[in-house]
Wavefront OBJ file of the C-alpha trace (Angstrom):
o trace
v 134.389 87.288 26.331
v 138.716 86.521 25.445
v 140.224 88.235 22.633
v 142.660 85.276 22.570
v 143.313 82.747 19.832
v 145.486 79.738 20.147
v 147.453 80.076 17.198
v 150.235 77.164 18.393
v 153.495 76.411 20.105
v 156.091 79.418 20.718
v 158.138 76.707 18.783
v 156.528 77.121 15.221
v 157.763 80.338 15.379
v 161.510 80.892 14.838
v 163.659 83.387 17.327
v 163.414 86.784 15.556
v 161.187 85.198 13.394
v 157.335 85.923 12.438
v 154.352 84.286 10.862
v 150.805 86.203 9.793
v 148.008 84.592 11.382
v 144.113 84.673 9.721
v 141.548 85.542 11.456
v 138.058 86.760 10.871
v 138.568 90.381 11.525
v 141.777 90.415 9.387
v 145.339 89.508 9.389
v 147.605 89.557 12.209
v 151.013 89.936 12.473
v 152.974 87.494 14.812
v 156.823 88.567 16.152
v 159.431 86.392 18.674
v 161.980 88.302 19.951
v 165.809 86.829 20.549
v 164.452 86.439 24.243
v 161.757 84.538 23.787
v 159.391 87.689 23.910
v 156.088 87.655 21.402
v 154.545 90.830 20.135
v 151.658 91.010 17.327
v 150.260 93.662 15.365
v 147.730 93.978 12.905
v 148.934 93.506 9.899
v 146.991 96.229 7.786
v 150.046 98.288 5.897
v 151.040 96.126 2.710
v 154.754 97.298 2.716
v 155.095 96.739 6.193
v 154.675 92.860 5.800
v 156.718 92.684 2.163
v 159.418 94.236 4.344
v 159.356 91.396 7.190
v 159.280 88.826 4.885
v 163.037 89.644 3.336
l 1 2 3 4 5 6 7 8 9 10 11 12 13 14 15 16 17 18 19 20 21 22 23 24 25 26 27 28 29 30 31 32 33 34 35 36 37 38 39 40 41 42 43 44 45 46 47 48 49 50 51 52 53 54
């Protein structure tokens, strides 16, 4: 069983940008760095999400 899901293309997230992906178990925050790395975290803390959107 794979725990990966297709959320789109890397270029759909701008460099130094982030997106929230809605999944059945909960939201996932996906971040792209300046050097093309991608990180994902469970989006559980509303305060952190508000700071990330600024």
